[in-house]
C-alpha positions in Angstrom: 21.2 -28.3 6.1 20.2 -24.9 4.8 17.9 -22.8 6.9 14.6 -22.0 5.1 14.1 -18.4 3.9 10.4 -17.5 3.9 9.1 -15.1 1.4 5.6 -13.5 1.5 4.3 -12.7 -2.0 1.1 -11.1 -3.4 -1.7 -13.6 -3.8 -3.6 -12.0 -6.7 -3.7 -9.4 -9.3 -1.0 -7.6 -11.2 1.3 -7.6 -8.2 1.3 -11.4 -8.3 1.9 -11.7 -12.0 4.7 -9.1 -12.0 6.3 -10.8 -9.0 6.3 -14.2 -10.6 8.1 -12.7 -13.6 10.9 -11.7 -11.3 11.3 -15.2 -10.0 11.1 -16.8 -13.5 13.7 -14.4 -14.9 16.1 -15.5 -12.2 15.3 -19.2 -12.7 13.8 -19.4 -9.3 11.0 -21.9 -10.1 8.2 -22.1 -7.6 6.8 -25.6 -7.2 3.2 -26.1 -5.9 2.1 -29.4 -4.4 -1.6 -28.6 -5.0 -1.6 -26.8 -8.3 -1.3 -23.1 -9.3 -4.0 -22.0 -6.9 -1.9 -23.4 -3.9 -0.9 -20.5 -1.5 2.3 -22.2 -0.5 5.2 -23.1 -2.8 8.8 -24.1 -2.6 11.9 -23.2 -4.5 14.6 -25.8 -4.7 17.9 -24.1 -5.3 21.5 -25.1 -4.8 22.2 -22.1 -2.6 18.8 -21.5 -0.9 15.9 -23.4 0.6 12.9 -21.1 0.0 9.3 -21.2 1.0 6.9 -18.9 -0.7 3.7 -17.9 1.0 1.1 -16.1 -1.0 -0.9 -13.5 1.0 -2.8 -10.3 0.7 -0.2 -7.4 0.3 -1.3 -6.0 3.7 -0.7 -9.3 5.4 2.8 -9.4 4.0 3.7 -6.3 5.9 2.6 -7.8 9.2 4.3 -11.2 8.5 7.7 -9.5 8.1 7.2 -7.4 11.2 6.4 -10.4 13.3 9.2 -12.5 11.7 7.0 -15.2 10.2 8.5 -14.1 6.9 12.0 -12.9 6.1 11.3 -11.1 2.8 8.2 -9.8 1.1 7.1 -8.0 -2.1 4.3 -5.5 -1.2 3.3 -1.8 -1.7 5.3 1.1 -0.2 1.9 2.7 0.6 0.9 -0.2 2.8 4.2 -0.1 4.6 4.0 3.6 5.3 0.4 3.4 6.5 1.4 0.8 9.1 2.0 1.5 12.7 5.4 3.0 13.4 6.3 0.0 15.5 5.8 -2.2 12.4 7.7 0.2 10.2 10.7 0.2 12.5 11.1 -3.6 12.0 11.2 -3.4 8.1 13.7 -2.1 5.6 12.9 -1.1 2.0 15.6 -3.0 0.1 14.6 -1.8 -3.4 11.7 -0.1 -5.1 10.4 -2.2 -8.0 9.3 -1.0 -11.4 5.6 -2.1 -11.1 2.6 -1.5 -8.9 2.9 2.3 -9.5 0.1 4.3 -7.9 -0.6 7.7 -6.3 -2.3 8.3 -3.0 -4.3 11.6 -3.1 -7.2 13.6 -1.7 -10.3 13.7 -4.0 -13.4 15.8 -3.9 -16.6 15.8 -6.0 -16.5 17.4 -9.4 -19.5 19.5 -8.4 -17.3 21.3 -5.8 -16.3 23.9 -8.3 -14.7 26.2 -5.7 -12.6 23.5 -4.1 -9.3 23.2 -6.0 -6.6 23.1 -3.3 -6.1 22.0 0.3 -6.4 25.7 1.4 -9.9 25.6 -0.2 -10.7 22.4 1.8 -9.6 24.2 5.0 -11.8 27.2 4.4 -14.8 25.0 3.4 -14.3 22.8 6.5 -14.2 25.8 8.7 -17.5 27.1 7.3 -19.1 23.6 7.6 -18.1 23.3 11.2 -19.5 26.8 12.0 -22.8 26.1 10.1 -23.5 22.4 10.9 -21.5 22.0 14.1 -19.9 19.0 12.6 -16.5 18.4 10.9 -16.1 17.6 7.2 -15.5 13.9 6.7 -12.8 12.2 4.6 -13.1 8.5 4.0 -10.0 6.4 3.4 -8.2 3.1 3.9 -5.0 5.0 4.6 -5.8 6.7 7.9 -2.3 7.3 9.2 -1.0 8.8 5.9 -4.1 11.0 5.4 -4.1 12.3 8.9 -0.4 13.1 8.7 -0.9 14.9 5.4 -3.8 17.0 6.7 -1.7 18.0 9.7 1.2 18.9 7.4 -1.1 21.1 5.3 -2.5 22.6 8.5 -6.0 21.6 7.5 -8.4 21.6 10.5 -12.0 20.7 10.9 -11.7 17.4 8.9 -12.5 14.1 10.5 -10.8 11.1 8.9 -13.1 8.0 8.9 -12.2 4.4 7.9 -13.4 2.9 4.7 -13.7 -0.8 4.4 -15.5 -1.0 1.1 -15.5 1.0 -2.2 -14.1 4.3 -1.0 -14.9 6.1 -4.2 -18.7 5.8 -3.6 -18.7 7.4 -0.2 -19.2 11.0 -1.3 -22.0 9.9 -3.7 -24.0 8.3 -0.8 -23.2 11.3 1.5 -21.0 9.3 3.9 -18.1 11.8 3.4 -17.2 15.0 1.5 -13.7 13.9 0.6 -11.8 10.7 0.1 -8.1 9.8 0.4 -7.5 7.0 -2.0 -4.9 5.4 -4.2 -5.2 5.3 -8.0 -3.2 4.4 -11.1 -5.2 5.7 -14.1 -7.9 7.6 -12.1 -10.7 6.1 -14.2 -12.6 4.7 -11.2 -12.6 8.0 -9.4 -13.7 9.9 -12.5 -16.5 7.4 -13.1 -17.7 8.3 -9.6 -17.6 12.0 -10.2 -14.4 12.6 -8.3 -11.2 14.6 -9.1 -7.9 14.9 -7.2 -7.1 18.3 -5.6 -4.3 20.2 -7.3 -2.0 19.9 -4.3 -3.6 16.8 -2.8 -0.9 14.3 -3.7 0.2 12.4 -0.5 2.4 9.7 -1.8 3.8 8.2 -5.0 3.9 4.4 -4.4 5.1 1.3 -6.1 5.8 -2.3 -5.2 9.0 -2.9 -3.2 11.3 -5.6 -2.1 11.0 -5.5 1.7 13.1 -7.3 4.4 12.8 -7.9 8.1 15.7 -6.1 9.9 16.2 -9.2 12.0 16.4 -11.5 9.0 18.7 -9.1 7.2 21.5 -10.2 9.6 21.6 -13.5 7.8 24.0 -13.8 4.9 21.7 -16.2 2.9 18.9 -13.6 3.1 21.3 -10.8 1.8 22.5 -13.0 -1.1 18.9 -13.8 -2.1 17.9 -10.2 -1.9 20.8 -9.3 -4.2 19.7 -12.0 -6.7 16.1 -10.8 -6.7 17.1 -7.2 -7.1 19.3 -7.7 -10.2 
C-alpha cells in the first residue's frame, strides 16, 4: 500500500486558481467528496496516493514545519517572515511563475521630504527628540521589516503589528510608515501612500515548498519533480 503524501494548497484567491492549473496540466485530478467548496480532496494516481488540504497560505507554512503536510504551495514572503526554527525545516524546491508581489516600506504622499530610508532615519531622529516617542511602522511582516531597518541602520522606528488593513494605518494616525506587500500598488496609492525609492525589502512569488524530513522519501521527490515540470 502506498503511503499518503499530504499537500497543503491555497484555499482561496488567485493562488488557489493558479495552483489548480498546475495540477490539471499534469493530469492530477483532485476529487472532492463534498463539492468544490470542500477543503479536503484526494488524487488517485497509479504512482501516488495524495491528500490535498486547502488552507490559508500562512497555515501551509506551519503545516510543513510540523510535518502535518509534506509539500505546500505558498508565498516566499510568508516563509521568510516565519521564525527561523520554522524556516530551518523547509526547503524552497522551486519558485513558481505566479503570485508575484513586492514587500516595501511606504510613507504618505504628503511627506514630500521623505524619499529614501536615510530620510526616514533623519525624520525618526527628529521625532524622537521632539515627541520623546519613536516613529511607528505598521506591518504584517515584522521579522522582515525589522531585519531591513537594521540592515539600513535606521534607528528610532518602532515596528508594530497590523492585523487589519495595513494601508489605512497612517490615515488614522496609528503609524507614520507601513511595511506592506503589493502587486500593482493601486491600494496603497488609493490610500495616499507611495513606496520609498530604496524601500524594497523583498521580491516574492508563490513557491513549491517541501518539508526537509519528507524530502527523504523517494515518492515525495518524484511528485515534486512532476509538479515542477
